[in-house]
VEXNUGU-115968 format. One record per residue (C-alpha): residue number from 1; x, y, z. Coordinates in steps of 0.1 Angstrom, whole numbers, plus 5000, padded with zeros to 4 digits. Layout:
<site num="NUM" X="X" Y="Y" Z="Z"/>
...
***
This chain:
<site num="1" X="7330" Y="1754" Z="5887"/>
<site num="2" X="7352" Y="1748" Z="5857"/>
<site num="3" X="7373" Y="1778" Z="5865"/>
<site num="4" X="7378" Y="1765" Z="5900"/>
<site num="5" X="7388" Y="1731" Z="5887"/>
<site num="6" X="7413" Y="1746" Z="5863"/>
<site num="7" X="7428" Y="1766" Z="5892"/>
<site num="8" X="7432" Y="1734" Z="5912"/>
<site num="9" X="7449" Y="1719" Z="5882"/>
<site num="10" X="7473" Y="1748" Z="5882"/>
<site num="11" X="7480" Y="1743" Z="5919"/>
<site num="12" X="7488" Y="1707" Z="5914"/>
<site num="13" X="7510" Y="1714" Z="5883"/>
<site num="14" X="7530" Y="1740" Z="5903"/>
<site num="15" X="7534" Y="1717" Z="5933"/>
<site num="16" X="7546" Y="1688" Z="5911"/>
<site num="17" X="7569" Y="1712" Z="5892"/>
<site num="18" X="7584" Y="1724" Z="5925"/>
<site num="19" X="7593" Y="1688" Z="5935"/>
<site num="20" X="7609" Y="1681" Z="5901"/>
<site num="21" X="7628" Y="1714" Z="5902"/>
<site num="22" X="7642" Y="1708" Z="5936"/>
<site num="23" X="7652" Y="1672" Z="5929"/>
<site num="24" X="7669" Y="1682" Z="5896"/>
<site num="25" X="7687" Y="1712" Z="5911"/>
<site num="26" X="7699" Y="1694" Z="5943"/>
<site num="27" X="7705" Y="1659" Z="5930"/>
<site num="28" X="7707" Y="1663" Z="5892"/>
<site num="29" X="7679" Y="1636" Z="5889"/>
<site num="30" X="7647" Y="1638" Z="5870"/>
<site num="31" X="7617" Y="1629" Z="5892"/>
<site num="32" X="7593" Y="1610" Z="5868"/>
<site num="33" X="7555" Y="1610" Z="5867"/>
<site num="34" X="7551" Y="1578" Z="5889"/>
<site num="35" X="7571" Y="1591" Z="5918"/>
<site num="36" X="7556" Y="1626" Z="5916"/>
<site num="37" X="7521" Y="1611" Z="5916"/>
<site num="38" X="7530" Y="1589" Z="5946"/>
<site num="39" X="7544" Y="1618" Z="5966"/>
<site num="40" X="7516" Y="1642" Z="5960"/>
<site num="41" X="7489" Y="1616" Z="5966"/>
<site num="42" X="7504" Y="1609" Z="6001"/>
<site num="43" X="7510" Y="1645" Z="6010"/>
<site num="44" X="7488" Y="1653" Z="6040"/>
<site num="45" X="7499" Y="1689" Z="6044"/>
<site num="46" X="7490" Y="1702" Z="6010"/>
<site num="47" X="7457" Y="1688" Z="5996"/>
<site num="48" X="7464" Y="1699" Z="5959"/>
<site num="49" X="7460" Y="1663" Z="5947"/>
<site num="50" X="7428" Y="1656" Z="5966"/>
<site num="51" X="7412" Y="1689" Z="5956"/>
<site num="52" X="7411" Y="1678" Z="5920"/>
<site num="53" X="7377" Y="1666" Z="5908"/>
<site num="54" X="7388" Y="1630" Z="5903"/>
<site num="55" X="7420" Y="1610" Z="5907"/>
<site num="56" X="7423" Y="1605" Z="5869"/>
<site num="57" X="7422" Y="1643" Z="5863"/>
<site num="58" X="7451" Y="1647" Z="5888"/>
<site num="59" X="7471" Y="1620" Z="5870"/>
<site num="60" X="7465" Y="1637" Z="5836"/>
<site num="61" X="7478" Y="1671" Z="5850"/>
<site num="62" X="7509" Y="1654" Z="5862"/>
<site num="63" X="7513" Y="1635" Z="5829"/>
<site num="64" X="7513" Y="1669" Z="5811"/>
<site num="65" X="7539" Y="1681" Z="5836"/>
<site num="66" X="7561" Y="1651" Z="5829"/>
<site num="67" X="7557" Y="1656" Z="5792"/>
<site num="68" X="7569" Y="1692" Z="5795"/>
<site num="69" X="7600" Y="1681" Z="5813"/>
<site num="70" X="7606" Y="1654" Z="5787"/>
<site num="71" X="7604" Y="1681" Z="5761"/>
<site num="72" X="7629" Y="1702" Z="5781"/>
<site num="73" X="7655" Y="1673" Z="5783"/>
<site num="74" X="7650" Y="1665" Z="5746"/>
<site num="75" X="7656" Y="1702" Z="5738"/>
<site num="76" X="7688" Y="1702" Z="5759"/>
<site num="77" X="7701" Y="1672" Z="5742"/>
<site num="78" X="7694" Y="1687" Z="5708"/>
<site num="79" X="7708" Y="1721" Z="5718"/>
<site num="80" X="7741" Y="1705" Z="5728"/>
<site num="81" X="7744" Y="1687" Z="5695"/>
<site num="82" X="7731" Y="1716" Z="5673"/>
<site num="83" X="7734" Y="1749" Z="5692"/>
<site num="84" X="7730" Y="1769" Z="5660"/>
<site num="85" X="7693" Y="1759" Z="5659"/>
<site num="86" X="7685" Y="1778" Z="5691"/>
<site num="87" X="7686" Y="1814" Z="5702"/>
<site num="88" X="7698" Y="1803" Z="5737"/>
<site num="89" X="7699" Y="1774" Z="5761"/>
<site num="90" X="7664" Y="1758" Z="5767"/>
<site num="91" X="7650" Y="1769" Z="5800"/>
<site num="92" X="7634" Y="1747" Z="5828"/>
<site num="93" X="7596" Y="1744" Z="5827"/>
<site num="94" X="7582" Y="1775" Z="5844"/>
<site num="95" X="7557" Y="1778" Z="5872"/>
<site num="96" X="7522" Y="1789" Z="5863"/>
<site num="97" X="7510" Y="1823" Z="5877"/>
<site num="98" X="7497" Y="1822" Z="5912"/>
<site num="99" X="7462" Y="1834" Z="5901"/>
<site num="100" X="7464" Y="1815" Z="5868"/>
<site num="101" X="7448" Y="1783" Z="5854"/>
<site num="102" X="7459" Y="1751" Z="5838"/>
<site num="103" X="7441" Y="1727" Z="5815"/>
<site num="104" X="7419" Y="1700" Z="5831"/>
<site num="105" X="7419" Y="1667" Z="5812"/>
<site num="106" X="7393" Y="1640" Z="5816"/>
<site num="107" X="7396" Y="1606" Z="5799"/>
<site num="108" X="7369" Y="1583" Z="5787"/>
<site num="109" X="7372" Y="1566" Z="5821"/>
<site num="110" X="7357" Y="1597" Z="5837"/>
<site num="111" X="7332" Y="1608" Z="5811"/>
<site num="112" X="7312" Y="1587" Z="5787"/>
<site num="113" X="7297" Y="1592" Z="5752"/>
<site num="114" X="7260" Y="1583" Z="5754"/>
<site num="115" X="7232" Y="1591" Z="5729"/>
<site num="116" X="7253" Y="1617" Z="5712"/>
<site num="117" X="7263" Y="1635" Z="5744"/>
<site num="118" X="7294" Y="1636" Z="5765"/>
<site num="119" X="7283" Y="1630" Z="5801"/>
<site num="120" X="7307" Y="1642" Z="5828"/>
<site num="121" X="7312" Y="1628" Z="5864"/>
<site num="122" X="7288" Y="1637" Z="5892"/>
<site num="123" X="7311" Y="1664" Z="5906"/>
<site num="124" X="7304" Y="1684" Z="5874"/>
<site num="125" X="7268" Y="1687" Z="5885"/>
<site num="126" X="7251" Y="1672" Z="5855"/>
<site num="127" X="7272" Y="1690" Z="5829"/>
<site num="128" X="7268" Y="1675" Z="5794"/>
<site num="129" X="7278" Y="1686" Z="5759"/>
<site num="130" X="7267" Y="1675" Z="5725"/>
<site num="131" X="7294" Y="1656" Z="5705"/>
<site num="132" X="7292" Y="1664" Z="5668"/>
<site num="133" X="7317" Y="1636" Z="5660"/>
<site num="134" X="7292" Y="1611" Z="5674"/>
<site num="135" X="7276" Y="1610" Z="5639"/>
<site num="136" X="7308" Y="1592" Z="5626"/>
<site num="137" X="7303" Y="1555" Z="5636"/>
<site num="138" X="7341" Y="1549" Z="5634"/>
<site num="139" X="7350" Y="1577" Z="5658"/>
<site num="140" X="7362" Y="1566" Z="5693"/>
<site num="141" X="7360" Y="1592" Z="5721"/>
<site num="142" X="7392" Y="1595" Z="5740"/>
<site num="143" X="7394" Y="1627" Z="5761"/>
<site num="144" X="7377" Y="1660" Z="5771"/>
<site num="145" X="7400" Y="1689" Z="5777"/>
<site num="146" X="7390" Y="1722" Z="5794"/>
<site num="147" X="7415" Y="1748" Z="5782"/>
<site num="148" X="7417" Y="1782" Z="5799"/>
<site num="149" X="7422" Y="1809" Z="5773"/>
<site num="150" X="7421" Y="1845" Z="5783"/>
<site num="151" X="7389" Y="1851" Z="5803"/>
<site num="152" X="7372" Y="1819" Z="5789"/>
<site num="153" X="7375" Y="1782" Z="5791"/>
<site num="154" X="7373" Y="1762" Z="5759"/>
<site num="155" X="7363" Y="1726" Z="5757"/>
<site num="156" X="7382" Y="1703" Z="5733"/>
<site num="157" X="7368" Y="1668" Z="5726"/>
<site num="158" X="7395" Y="1643" Z="5714"/>
<site num="159" X="7385" Y="1613" Z="5694"/>
<site num="160" X="7402" Y="1588" Z="5671"/>
<site num="161" X="7393" Y="1577" Z="5637"/>
<site num="162" X="7409" Y="1550" Z="5615"/>
<site num="163" X="7439" Y="1562" Z="5595"/>
<site num="164" X="7433" Y="1567" Z="5558"/>
<site num="165" X="7457" Y="1551" Z="5534"/>
<site num="166" X="7482" Y="1576" Z="5519"/>
<site num="167" X="7474" Y="1586" Z="5484"/>
<site num="168" X="7496" Y="1572" Z="5456"/>
<site num="169" X="7519" Y="1597" Z="5439"/>
<site num="170" X="7503" Y="1604" Z="5405"/>
<site num="171" X="7525" Y="1633" Z="5395"/>
<site num="172" X="7499" Y="1659" Z="5404"/>
<site num="173" X="7512" Y="1685" Z="5429"/>
<site num="174" X="7500" Y="1717" Z="5446"/>
<site num="175" X="7520" Y="1744" Z="5464"/>
<site num="176" X="7511" Y="1772" Z="5487"/>
<site num="177" X="7528" Y="1806" Z="5493"/>
<site num="178" X="7515" Y="1820" Z="5526"/>
<site num="179" X="7513" Y="1857" Z="5531"/>
<site num="180" X="7494" Y="1887" Z="5545"/>
<site num="181" X="7472" Y="1903" Z="5518"/>
<site num="182" X="7468" Y="1869" Z="5503"/>
<site num="183" X="7467" Y="1843" Z="5531"/>
<site num="184" X="7474" Y="1815" Z="5507"/>
<site num="185" X="7483" Y="1815" Z="5470"/>
<site num="186" X="7475" Y="1780" Z="5458"/>
<site num="187" X="7489" Y="1767" Z="5425"/>
<site num="188" X="7488" Y="1733" Z="5408"/>
<site num="189" X="7508" Y="1717" Z="5380"/>
<site num="190" X="7476" Y="1702" Z="5366"/>
<site num="191" X="7466" Y="1732" Z="5344"/>
<site num="192" X="7439" Y="1742" Z="5368"/>
<site num="193" X="7434" Y="1779" Z="5375"/>
<site num="194" X="7454" Y="1789" Z="5406"/>
<site num="195" X="7435" Y="1804" Z="5436"/>
<site num="196" X="7442" Y="1833" Z="5459"/>
<site num="197" X="7426" Y="1831" Z="5494"/>
<site num="198" X="7424" Y="1866" Z="5507"/>
<site num="199" X="7440" Y="1875" Z="5540"/>
<site num="200" X="7425" Y="1910" Z="5542"/>
<site num="201" X="7397" Y="1899" Z="5566"/>
<site num="202" X="7424" Y="1889" Z="5590"/>
<site num="203" X="7442" Y="1921" Z="5585"/>
<site num="204" X="7410" Y="1941" Z="5592"/>
<site num="205" X="7404" Y="1921" Z="5624"/>
<site num="206" X="7439" Y="1928" Z="5637"/>
<site num="207" X="7438" Y="1964" Z="5628"/>
<site num="208" X="7406" Y="1969" Z="5647"/>
<site num="209" X="7419" Y="1949" Z="5676"/>
<site num="210" X="7452" Y="1969" Z="5678"/>
<site num="211" X="7432" Y="2002" Z="5677"/>
<site num="212" X="7408" Y="1991" Z="5704"/>
<site num="213" X="7436" Y="1976" Z="5725"/>
<site num="214" X="7456" Y="2009" Z="5724"/>
<site num="215" X="7425" Y="2028" Z="5735"/>
<site num="216" X="7415" Y="2003" Z="5763"/>
<site num="217" X="7450" Y="2000" Z="5777"/>
<site num="218" X="7454" Y="2038" Z="5779"/>
<site num="219" X="7421" Y="2040" Z="5798"/>
<site num="220" X="7433" Y="2012" Z="5822"/>
<site num="221" X="7466" Y="2029" Z="5828"/>
<site num="222" X="7448" Y="2062" Z="5837"/>
<site num="223" X="7422" Y="2045" Z="5858"/>
<site num="224" X="7442" Y="2020" Z="5879"/>
<site num="225" X="7477" Y="2018" Z="5864"/>
<site num="226" X="7471" Y="1984" Z="5850"/>
<site num="227" X="7476" Y="1971" Z="5814"/>
<site num="228" X="7447" Y="1947" Z="5813"/>
<site num="229" X="7410" Y="1944" Z="5823"/>
<site num="230" X="7381" Y="1920" Z="5818"/>
<site num="231" X="7370" Y="1941" Z="5788"/>
<site num="232" X="7405" Y="1937" Z="5772"/>
<site num="233" X="7403" Y="1899" Z="5778"/>
<site num="234" X="7369" Y="1897" Z="5761"/>
<site num="235" X="7382" Y="1918" Z="5732"/>
<site num="236" X="7412" Y="1894" Z="5728"/>
<site num="237" X="7391" Y="1863" Z="5731"/>
<site num="238" X="7367" Y="1876" Z="5704"/>
<site num="239" X="7396" Y="1885" Z="5681"/>
<site num="240" X="7411" Y="1850" Z="5686"/>
<site num="241" X="7378" Y="1833" Z="5678"/>
<site num="242" X="7375" Y="1853" Z="5646"/>
<site num="243" X="7411" Y="1844" Z="5635"/>
<site num="244" X="7406" Y="1807" Z="5644"/>
<site num="245" X="7373" Y="1805" Z="5625"/>
<site num="246" X="7388" Y="1821" Z="5594"/>
<site num="247" X="7419" Y="1798" Z="5594"/>
<site num="248" X="7397" Y="1768" Z="5598"/>
<site num="249" X="7376" Y="1778" Z="5568"/>
<site num="250" X="7406" Y="1787" Z="5547"/>
<site num="251" X="7424" Y="1754" Z="5554"/>
<site num="252" X="7392" Y="1735" Z="5547"/>
<site num="253" X="7389" Y="1753" Z="5513"/>
<site num="254" X="7425" Y="1745" Z="5504"/>
<site num="255" X="7422" Y="1708" Z="5512"/>
<site num="256" X="7388" Y="1706" Z="5493"/>
<site num="257" X="7403" Y="1722" Z="5462"/>
<site num="258" X="7433" Y="1699" Z="5463"/>
<site num="259" X="7410" Y="1669" Z="5467"/>
<site num="260" X="7390" Y="1680" Z="5436"/>
<site num="261" X="7423" Y="1679" Z="5416"/>
<site num="262" X="7432" Y="1645" Z="5431"/>
<site num="263" X="7464" Y="1660" Z="5444"/>
<site num="264" X="7483" Y="1636" Z="5467"/>
<site num="265" X="7511" Y="1660" Z="5478"/>
<site num="266" X="7508" Y="1696" Z="5490"/>
<site num="267" X="7540" Y="1717" Z="5493"/>
<site num="268" X="7541" Y="1747" Z="5517"/>
<site num="269" X="7568" Y="1773" Z="5517"/>
<site num="270" X="7581" Y="1781" Z="5552"/>
<site num="271" X="7614" Y="1796" Z="5563"/>
<site num="272" X="7628" Y="1790" Z="5598"/>
<site num="273" X="7626" Y="1821" Z="5619"/>
<site num="274" X="7607" Y="1840" Z="5593"/>
<site num="275" X="7589" Y="1860" Z="5619"/>
<site num="276" X="7619" Y="1868" Z="5640"/>
<site num="277" X="7640" Y="1879" Z="5610"/>
<site num="278" X="7612" Y="1897" Z="5591"/>
<site num="279" X="7621" Y="1932" Z="5579"/>
<site num="280" X="7590" Y="1944" Z="5561"/>
<site num="281" X="7585" Y="1978" Z="5575"/>
<site num="282" X="7567" Y="1986" Z="5608"/>
<site num="283" X="7530" Y="1984" Z="5596"/>
<site num="284" X="7535" Y="1953" Z="5574"/>
<site num="285" X="7556" Y="1936" Z="5601"/>
<site num="286" X="7528" Y="1941" Z="5626"/>
<site num="287" X="7503" Y="1924" Z="5604"/>
<site num="288" X="7528" Y="1896" Z="5596"/>
<site num="289" X="7536" Y="1890" Z="5633"/>
<site num="290" X="7500" Y="1888" Z="5643"/>
<site num="291" X="7489" Y="1861" Z="5618"/>
<site num="292" X="7493" Y="1826" Z="5633"/>
<site num="293" X="7508" Y="1810" Z="5602"/>
<site num="294" X="7521" Y="1780" Z="5622"/>
<site num="295" X="7485" Y="1773" Z="5633"/>
<site num="296" X="7473" Y="1776" Z="5597"/>
<site num="297" X="7499" Y="1751" Z="5586"/>
<site num="298" X="7490" Y="1727" Z="5615"/>
<site num="299" X="7453" Y="1728" Z="5603"/>
<site num="300" X="7464" Y="1721" Z="5567"/>
<site num="301" X="7485" Y="1691" Z="5579"/>
<site num="302" X="7458" Y="1674" Z="5600"/>
<site num="303" X="7430" Y="1680" Z="5575"/>
<site num="304" X="7452" Y="1667" Z="5547"/>
<site num="305" X="7461" Y="1636" Z="5567"/>
<site num="306" X="7423" Y="1628" Z="5571"/>
<site num="307" X="7420" Y="1623" Z="5534"/>
<site num="308" X="7454" Y="1606" Z="5528"/>
<site num="309" X="7471" Y="1637" Z="5514"/>
<site num="310" X="7507" Y="1644" Z="5523"/>
<site num="311" X="7519" Y="1678" Z="5533"/>
<site num="312" X="7556" Y="1687" Z="5529"/>
<site num="313" X="7573" Y="1719" Z="5542"/>
<site num="314" X="7601" Y="1734" Z="5521"/>
<site num="315" X="7621" Y="1765" Z="5526"/>
<site num="316" X="7611" Y="1793" Z="5502"/>
<site num="317" X="7642" Y="1815" Z="5499"/>
<site num="318" X="7645" Y="1834" Z="5466"/>
<site num="319" X="7610" Y="1823" Z="5453"/>
<site num="320" X="7596" Y="1858" Z="5455"/>
<site num="321" X="7623" Y="1874" Z="5433"/>
<site num="322" X="7627" Y="1847" Z="5405"/>
<site num="323" X="7605" Y="1842" Z="5375"/>
<site num="324" X="7584" Y="1810" Z="5370"/>
<site num="325" X="7574" Y="1821" Z="5335"/>
<site num="326" X="7610" Y="1825" Z="5325"/>
<site num="327" X="7619" Y="1790" Z="5338"/>
<site num="328" X="7643" Y="1804" Z="5364"/>
<site num="329" X="7654" Y="1783" Z="5393"/>
<site num="330" X="7649" Y="1800" Z="5427"/>
<site num="331" X="7686" Y="1807" Z="5435"/>
<site num="332" X="7704" Y="1838" Z="5448"/>
<site num="333" X="7722" Y="1846" Z="5415"/>
<site num="334" X="7688" Y="1849" Z="5397"/>
<site num="335" X="7671" Y="1868" Z="5425"/>
<site num="336" X="7658" Y="1902" Z="5415"/>
<site num="337" X="7628" Y="1915" Z="5435"/>
<site num="338" X="7626" Y="1947" Z="5415"/>
<site num="339" X="7606" Y="1927" Z="5389"/>
<site num="340" X="7577" Y="1928" Z="5414"/>
<site num="341" X="7558" Y="1957" Z="5399"/>
<site num="342" X="7527" Y="1976" Z="5410"/>
<site num="343" X="7495" Y="1960" Z="5423"/>
<site num="344" X="7513" Y="1928" Z="5434"/>
<site num="345" X="7523" Y="1917" Z="5400"/>
<site num="346" X="7556" Y="1900" Z="5389"/>
<site num="347" X="7569" Y="1908" Z="5354"/>
<site num="348" X="7586" Y="1882" Z="5333"/>
<site num="349" X="7614" Y="1891" Z="5308"/>
<site num="350" X="7590" Y="1893" Z="5279"/>
<site num="351" X="7567" Y="1917" Z="5297"/>
<site num="352" X="7540" Y="1892" Z="5308"/>
<site num="353" X="7527" Y="1898" Z="5343"/>
<site num="354" X="7517" Y="1872" Z="5368"/>
<site num="355" X="7504" Y="1876" Z="5403"/>
<site num="356" X="7535" Y="1878" Z="5425"/>
<site num="357" X="7522" Y="1854" Z="5452"/>
<site num="358" X="7511" Y="1828" Z="5425"/>
<site num="359" X="7546" Y="1832" Z="5410"/>
<site num="360" X="7560" Y="1825" Z="5445"/>
<site num="361" X="7538" Y="1794" Z="5448"/>
<site num="362" X="7550" Y="1779" Z="5415"/>
<site num="363" X="7586" Y="1787" Z="5425"/>
<site num="364" X="7581" Y="1768" Z="5458"/>
<site num="365" X="7570" Y="1738" Z="5437"/>
<site num="366" X="7601" Y="1743" Z="5415"/>
<site num="367" X="7622" Y="1742" Z="5447"/>
<site num="368" X="7612" Y="1705" Z="5450"/>
<site num="369" X="7608" Y="1697" Z="5414"/>
<site num="370" X="7633" Y="1717" Z="5393"/>
<site num="371" X="7619" Y="1703" Z="5361"/>
<site num="372" X="7584" Y="1717" Z="5365"/>
<site num="373" X="7577" Y="1741" Z="5337"/>
<site num="374" X="7550" Y="1766" Z="5326"/>
<site num="375" X="7538" Y="1746" Z="5296"/>
<site num="376" X="7501" Y="1743" Z="5299"/>
<site num="377" X="7501" Y="1764" Z="5330"/>
<site num="378" X="7510" Y="1799" Z="5320"/>
<site num="379" X="7476" Y="1806" Z="5304"/>
<site num="380" X="7457" Y="1801" Z="5336"/>
<site num="381" X="7485" Y="1813" Z="5360"/>
<site num="382" X="7480" Y="1848" Z="5347"/>
<site num="383" X="7444" Y="1849" Z="5359"/>
<site num="384" X="7440" Y="1834" Z="5393"/>
<site num="385" X="7406" Y="1830" Z="5410"/>
<site num="386" X="7401" Y="1851" Z="5441"/>
<site num="387" X="7383" Y="1836" Z="5471"/>
<site num="388" X="7372" Y="1857" Z="5501"/>
<site num="389" X="7357" Y="1837" Z="5530"/>
<site num="390" X="7332" Y="1849" Z="5556"/>
<site num="391" X="7343" Y="1853" Z="5592"/>
<site num="392" X="7325" Y="1845" Z="5624"/>
<site num="393" X="7332" Y="1853" Z="5661"/>
<site num="394" X="7306" Y="1829" Z="5675"/>
<site num="395" X="7316" Y="1804" Z="5701"/>
<site num="396" X="7316" Y="1770" Z="5683"/>
<site num="397" X="7323" Y="1734" Z="5689"/>
<site num="398" X="7351" Y="1734" Z="5664"/>
<site num="399" X="7355" Y="1730" Z="5627"/>
<site num="400" X="7369" Y="1700" Z="5608"/>
***
């Protein structure tokens, strides 16, 4: 049933996209949501609109289409002003595959929160789902989204809670260096012992996934000349659940640790195009490419916002090859990565050794606050705490 509804949503999306494409190509005009909705609603030849479970779900699909076109025109405008930011001219929104699916969105007009459960329209044949957020009295239910993902359909429940007032800057700061072996190296300027959140569980999952994918794909090619199968889709879905689960737990741990230190601002090192331009060797590059760092940062941002903490992204160039203990600023003239010695350690000029990722985290902080120094920090910085989190592949209702 849900798969059929998502397929209908795809048909409506493609039909609307065709109308907008043709109008734009022939007349140079952008057919907006209201006009597309009117045309498809009145279309007697193609019943894509009427095949949707409710009129509101059809409208939500077309609103998503309109949003995609709005993003395209915004990207074109920005591309013309700053072409150096792009690798090419932004392309028109594409059609979805003929046998594909598209998200199905229901608003609180279609489904209601009652007695801790989301109750869906009659066409969903009595389908209900428990709403964990219902225990929060200030939460207001807004939407239910059915998202096709691989061979599965995930349900997202969207709700609003009152905004928390942003914390006052008290001079306490934290910084994160994101990586592969250590997913997050977390450092403070409070004198608190820094923390390493291990990334090796994610590496192990991806290594197993790559090995199994190579095996399954070779079998598929021999059997029927195809590159995919239901078994491959299940394998990918399981891998994605494990990664998502671990990132949720890691981001929750980071925010909880920052909250314990009463830190109002968290700095995250991120370079533009760091995946496209990475030259780390084939095996390390593969691990780096397969870790969804942008998703991890997104989780940190929204979880920090829920407690009034501010997250700031800063570029991290030259932080890995300059010394925090020596008080060096992370600049090109001081960059010397040969000081990264064995076992992931960085050696200062006086011979002291600090974890290389923790050194990078402190240097990210120094990028923003050049006056930050090692006084009161160097003692604990040399001995970071190591945290390894468990991983689950279970289907869950999400993690805050």
